[in-house]
C-alpha positions in Angstrom: 173.8 150.6 127.7 171.0 151.7 129.8 169.3 154.0 127.6 169.7 151.2 124.9 167.8 148.9 127.1 165.2 151.6 128.0 164.5 152.2 124.2 164.6 148.3 123.4 162.0 147.9 126.3 159.9 151.0 124.9 159.7 149.4 121.3 159.1 145.9 122.9 156.2 147.5 124.6 155.0 148.9 121.5 155.1 146.1 119.3 153.3 143.8 122.1 150.6 146.7 122.0 150.2 146.4 118.5 150.4 142.6 118.5 147.4 142.7 120.8 145.6 145.1 118.6 145.3 142.3 115.9 145.6 139.1 118.2 141.5 138.1 118.7 141.0 138.2 122.4 139.0 135.0 123.3 135.3 135.5 121.9 132.8 136.1 124.6 130.5 133.5 122.7 133.2 130.9 123.4 133.9 132.1 127.1 130.4 133.0 128.1 127.9 133.1 125.2 127.9 128.9 124.8 127.7 127.9 128.3 124.6 130.7 128.3 123.0 129.1 125.5 123.5 125.5 127.1 122.1 126.7 130.7 119.0 128.0 128.7 118.6 125.0 126.8 118.8 123.2 130.0 116.6 125.4 131.7 114.0 124.9 128.8 114.4 121.2 129.1 113.9 120.9 132.5 110.8 123.1 132.6 109.3 120.9 129.8 110.4 117.8 131.9 108.4 119.4 134.7 105.2 119.5 132.6 105.4 116.3 131.2 106.7 114.1 134.3 103.9 114.0 136.5 104.1 113.7 140.6 104.0 109.9 141.4 102.8 107.8 144.3 104.8 104.8 143.3 107.8 104.1 140.9 108.7 101.1 139.2 111.9 100.1 137.9 112.0 98.2 134.6 114.6 95.5 133.6 115.8 98.0 130.3 116.4 100.6 132.7 112.8 102.6 132.3 111.3 104.2 135.5 107.8 103.5 135.1 105.7 106.5 137.3 102.2 105.6 138.8 100.3 109.2 138.2 97.0 109.7 139.7 94.7 109.2 136.6 93.2 112.7 136.7 96.9 114.4 136.9 98.2 112.7 133.7 99.5 115.3 130.6 96.2 115.0 128.9 94.3 117.0 131.5 96.7 120.0 130.9 94.5 120.4 127.9 92.4 123.5 128.2 89.1 121.5 127.4 90.1 118.4 129.8 91.1 120.9 132.6 89.5 119.7 136.0 88.1 116.6 134.5 88.5 112.9 135.3 88.9 110.0 132.5 85.7 109.0 131.3 84.3 105.4 132.0 85.2 102.9 129.4 82.2 102.3 126.6 79.9 99.4 127.4 80.0 98.2 124.0 82.7 97.1 122.0 82.0 96.7 117.9 79.7 93.8 117.4 81.7 91.0 115.9 84.4 91.5 118.3 86.0 88.1 119.5 88.6 88.0 122.1 89.9 84.5 121.2 91.4 85.9 118.2 94.1 87.4 120.4 97.8 86.5 121.7 97.8 87.2 125.2 101.7 85.9 125.9 103.0 89.3 124.7 103.3 91.8 127.8 105.8 94.6 128.7 109.2 94.3 130.3 108.2 96.6 133.0 105.9 94.4 134.3 108.0 90.8 134.5 108.5 91.9 138.6 104.7 91.4 138.6 104.4 94.7 140.0 101.7 97.2 138.5 100.5 100.9 139.4 97.5 101.1 141.9 93.9 101.4 140.9 93.1 105.0 139.9 96.7 105.7 138.8 97.9 105.4 135.1 101.8 103.9 134.4 104.0 106.7 132.2 107.3 106.2 130.9 109.7 108.8 133.0 111.0 111.2 130.2 114.9 112.1 130.9 116.9 115.0 130.1 118.9 112.5 127.7 115.6 111.8 125.8 114.9 115.4 125.2 118.5 116.0 124.4 118.4 113.4 121.5 115.8 115.4 119.8 116.3 118.1 117.4 114.7 120.7 119.6 112.9 120.7 122.9 109.9 122.2 120.7 110.2 118.8 118.2 110.6 116.4 121.1 108.1 113.7 120.8 106.8 114.9 117.5 107.3 113.1 114.1 109.4 114.7 111.6 107.4 116.8 109.2 107.2 115.6 106.0 105.0 115.3 103.1 102.5 112.3 104.0 101.0 110.9 100.7 101.5 107.5 100.7 102.2 107.4 96.6 105.4 109.4 97.0 109.1 108.9 98.2 109.8 112.2 99.5 110.6 113.1 102.9 112.9 109.9 103.8 110.0 108.0 105.0 109.3 104.8 103.2 106.3 102.5 103.7 104.9 99.0 102.8 101.1 99.2 103.7 97.7 97.7 102.9 95.0 100.2 103.1 91.3 100.8 102.5 89.7 104.0 101.2 86.3 105.1 99.6 84.0 104.6 102.5 83.4 105.9 106.3 85.2 104.0 108.8 84.7 104.3 112.3 87.5 102.1 113.5 90.0 99.4 112.7 91.6 96.0 114.3 94.5 93.9 113.6 97.1 91.5 115.3 100.5 92.7 114.9 103.5 90.6 114.7 106.5 92.0 117.2 109.8 91.9 116.2 113.2 93.7 116.9 114.6 95.1 113.8 117.8 96.4 113.5 117.8 100.6 112.9 121.4 101.6 111.7 121.2 105.3 112.5 120.2 107.1 115.4 117.9 109.4 113.8 115.9 106.9 112.0 113.2 104.4 113.2 111.4 101.3 112.1 107.7 101.0 112.9 104.4 98.6 112.3 101.2 100.5 113.1 97.5 100.8 112.5 96.6 104.3 111.0 93.1 105.5 111.2 93.1 108.9 108.7 90.7 111.7 107.7 91.3 114.5 105.8 93.1 115.4 102.8 97.0 114.6 102.5 97.6 118.6 102.9 97.7 120.4 106.0 94.6 119.3 107.4 95.4 115.4 107.8 94.1 113.9 111.1 95.0 110.8 112.1 95.3 108.5 115.3 98.0 105.7 115.3 98.9 102.9 117.5 101.3 99.8 117.1 105.2 99.0 117.8 108.3 100.9 117.2 112.0 101.0 117.3 113.3 104.5 117.7 116.9 105.1 119.2 116.3 108.8 119.3 113.1 108.7 121.2 113.7 105.9 123.6 117.6 105.7 123.6 117.7 102.0 122.7 116.7 99.6 120.1 113.5 97.8 121.9 110.4 97.2 120.3 108.0 99.6 122.1 104.3 100.1 122.0 103.5 103.5 121.1 100.4 105.8 119.9 100.6 109.0 117.9 98.0 111.6 116.7 97.9 114.7 114.5 95.3 117.1 113.4 97.4 119.3 111.0 99.8 116.7 109.2 102.3 116.4 111.8 103.1 120.1 111.7 102.3 121.5 115.3 99.5 119.1 117.0 99.9 115.6 118.5 102.8 113.7 119.7 103.9 110.2 120.4 102.4 108.4 123.6 101.7 110.9 126.6 104.5 113.3 125.6 101.7 115.9 125.4 98.5 116.9 126.3 95.7 114.9 124.3 95.5 111.3 124.6 93.7 110.1 127.9 94.8 106.9 129.4 92.5 105.0 131.5 94.3 101.8 132.1 96.7 100.9 134.8 98.6 98.0 133.5 99.8 99.1 130.2 102.3 102.0 129.9 102.6 103.3 126.4 106.1 104.0 125.2 107.2 100.9 127.3 109.4 97.8 125.8 107.5 94.8 124.7 108.4 91.4 125.6 108.9 88.6 124.6 109.4 89.5 120.6 109.5 87.2 117.5 112.6 85.4 116.2 113.5 84.1 112.9 112.4 80.5 112.2 111.2 80.4 116.1 108.2 81.5 118.3 106.1 84.3 117.0 104.6 86.6 119.3 101.9 89.6 118.2 99.9 92.3 119.7 96.2 92.9 118.9 95.3 96.5 118.6 91.5 97.8 117.9 90.9 101.5 117.7 87.1 102.6 117.5 84.7 105.5 117.7 82.2 105.1 120.5 79.1 105.8 119.0 77.7 107.3 122.1 80.5 110.2 123.1 82.2 109.9 119.6 85.9 109.7 121.1 88.4 107.3 119.7 89.1 104.3 122.1 92.4 102.1 121.8 92.5 98.8 123.0 95.5 96.4 123.7 96.0 92.9 123.7 93.3 90.6 125.3 90.6 93.4 125.9 92.5 95.9 128.0 91.0 99.1 127.2 94.3 101.8 127.3 92.3 104.9 126.6 90.8 107.4 124.3 91.5 110.4 122.2 89.1 113.1 122.6 87.0 113.7 119.4 87.3 117.4 120.1 91.0 117.2 119.4 90.3 116.6 115.6 88.4 118.3 112.7 87.5 115.6 110.0 87.9 112.9 112.7 85.1 114.2 114.8 83.1 112.7 112.3 84.6 109.4 110.8 87.6 108.2 108.9 88.0 108.1 105.3 91.0 105.8 105.2 92.5 103.0 107.2 96.2 101.7 106.8 98.0 98.5 108.0 101.8 98.2 107.9 105.2 99.3 108.1 107.3 102.7 107.9 110.8 103.5 108.1 113.0 106.7 107.8 115.8 106.3 105.3 118.1 109.3 105.9 121.0 108.3 103.7 123.3 109.5 106.3 126.1 107.5 104.5 125.1 108.5 100.9 123.3 105.3 100.2 120.2 103.8 101.0 119.6 102.8 105.0 120.1 99.2 106.0 117.5 100.0 108.7 115.0 96.9 108.8 111.2 96.9 108.1 109.3 94.3 110.5 112.0 91.1 110.5 114.1 92.5 108.0 113.0 89.8 105.7 110.8 90.2 102.6 107.3 89.2 102.3 107.6 86.1 100.3 109.5 84.2 103.0 106.2 83.9 105.0 105.5 82.7 108.6 108.2 82.7 111.2 110.7 84.7 108.8 108.6 87.7 107.4 106.4 89.8 109.7 102.8 89.9 109.5 99.4 91.5 110.1 96.5 89.0 110.8 92.8 89.4 111.1 92.5 92.9 109.4 89.2 94.5 110.4 87.4 97.7 109.9 84.6 99.4 112.0 81.5 100.8 109.9 78.8 102.9 110.7 76.8 100.5 112.6 79.6 99.6 115.4 80.2 96.4 113.6 83.7 94.8 112.6 84.1 93.7 109.2 86.1 92.0 106.9 88.0 94.2 104.1 86.4 95.0 100.8 88.7 96.7 97.9 92.1 96.2 99.9 94.8 97.8 98.1 98.8 97.4 98.7 101.6 100.1 98.3 105.3 99.6 98.6 107.2 102.8 97.9 110.5 101.0 97.5 109.5 97.3 96.6 113.3 96.3 96.4 114.0 97.5 99.8 110.9 96.7 101.3 107.5 94.8 100.1 104.3 93.4 100.9 101.8 90.7 100.0 98.1 90.2 100.9 96.2 86.9 101.6 93.1 85.5 103.1 92.0 82.3 105.0 89.6 80.9 107.7 92.0 81.2 110.3 93.7 84.6 110.0 91.2 86.0 108.0 92.7 89.0 105.8 96.1 89.1 106.4 99.5 90.6 105.0 103.1 89.8 105.1 105.5 92.9 104.8 109.3 93.9 105.3 112.8 93.8 104.1 116.2 94.4 104.9 116.6 97.9 103.2 120.0 98.0 101.6 120.7 95.1 99.4 122.0 94.5 95.9 118.7 95.6 94.4 118.0 98.4 96.9 120.8 101.1 96.8 
């Protein structure tokens, strides 16, 4: 009995050993490698946040949860750029474009963070603090704060980006101006966005495209919510490796202590109700050649230094006004992400979204009405556009749409 028990124990031991040879041990990448990978990613994120979140002398809590840091103006991210290191922001240009009239502008629209009547002190700039969650929502730390790389020709439908835009080309442009109606379009996928903006463009639509851009956008991926936010963008190589949104890389130099780029706009327009718009002007300062940005009733926000660019060092060759959305087709059909108000152009004032007082700046630093305006809607059954002109609004457009509907699949 004892010898039988001993031999059965030996057989059992051999069986267990054989079994262990074929049963996979918990893989290292599950027990060690994955947490190591996560730790490395977290380390990269924290290092990146340290780079873009500068020390502040005051922090203001916004009702929407944003933290607005008041950063000494010469310590903002722009001055990490090798060509700006050790410098300070330039004084604003003395002259605005000839024909500029602030009475065209609506001054009722502000930003949520200012509703407490707290502002950043003189000598500082308000910067929306970037969080770990903001970066984690991006496809990678490297791509955080950048647009998705895509073909940018406005006459194609590739890349998942769809437009309804008015544009002028065929001349030399030194800036543009418009008042842009602000809405809260529904964005139905976290990796899509809806924006309305002004583009100042030069170069070909290949790898050397230069742009400066400003307007409002709803981007759950970038901001983590559905608020329309004032934003800027720039690139000098067709969105590949240069440029970014807002102040998320070195480049744009902010000079204003009252407007936070990337902060939520308030109030917003509503259907058949009161309408709100923001005035935006971008122009090339004739003296230094930098591209200045103005928001609202004459508030100079800052500038893109001319050395950032190749073609835009001289002038722009195209100006665009209008809307853009991303259609990811994540459910296998066209997105229901709205552009503008989510209503088609034909519905008109109070229902459709608009741009009014469209103008361009010429070689003589004069604001002029548009000539030879072209309209383009990539998918007119989903989002469309129409133009008009009158004595009050000058050149204007209505644009937008609901996305997916019986004619847009």
